[in-house]
N, C-alpha and C positions, 0 to 999 in steps of 0.2 A: 803479464809477459806471457812468451812465446814458447809454447812447446814443441822444442824440437829435442832433439837426440841428444842426450845425456844430461837434460834438465832433469835435476829431482825433485820427486813432487811426493806429496801425501795423497793417502786416498781418502776421499772423507764419503763414498756412499759402498753399499756392497761388503760383502763376507770378511773382508782385510780395509777396512775403514780404520783409519788411525791410526795405518803401517807406513812408514816414507818407503818408496821404490824410487827406478830411473829410468827414463825416455828412452828404449833401445829400440825401435823403429816406426813408419809413419805408415799407416794403411789409410789412407782416403781419408775420414776423418773422425777414426780412431785411431788409437796408438797401442804399442806395445811394450808392456811395462814387464817390470824383472825387478826382484828387491830379496831381502832377507826374511827370509819366514815364511814368504808368498811364492804363488805359482807363476813361473810366466805364462802370461795374457793376454786377450786385447780388452782396452780400456776406454770407452768412453772418456774424450775432452770435459767435461759437464764435471764426471766425477774425483776432479783429479785438482789439486790446489797446487800451482806450481810453488818452487822457492828458490828466492834468487842463487841456491848454488846451482853447478853444474859439472861434471863429471866426462871426465873423456872417455871416449866409447869408440872405439873400434869398429865394424862392418865384415863380419864373415861372410863372404859370397863363396 
């Protein structure tokens, strides 16, 4: 599965391991994630396990 904007993921490494989040932006080979109980932050794609669920996220410019 590709990590596109809106993809729900499970964080598998780091201090937020085990928490669910959503991809809100892509920056090069990293993604910006946000979720309940965690701060919006950049994450390496290898630290995320993609789920088969996507949500609608609009980009605010």
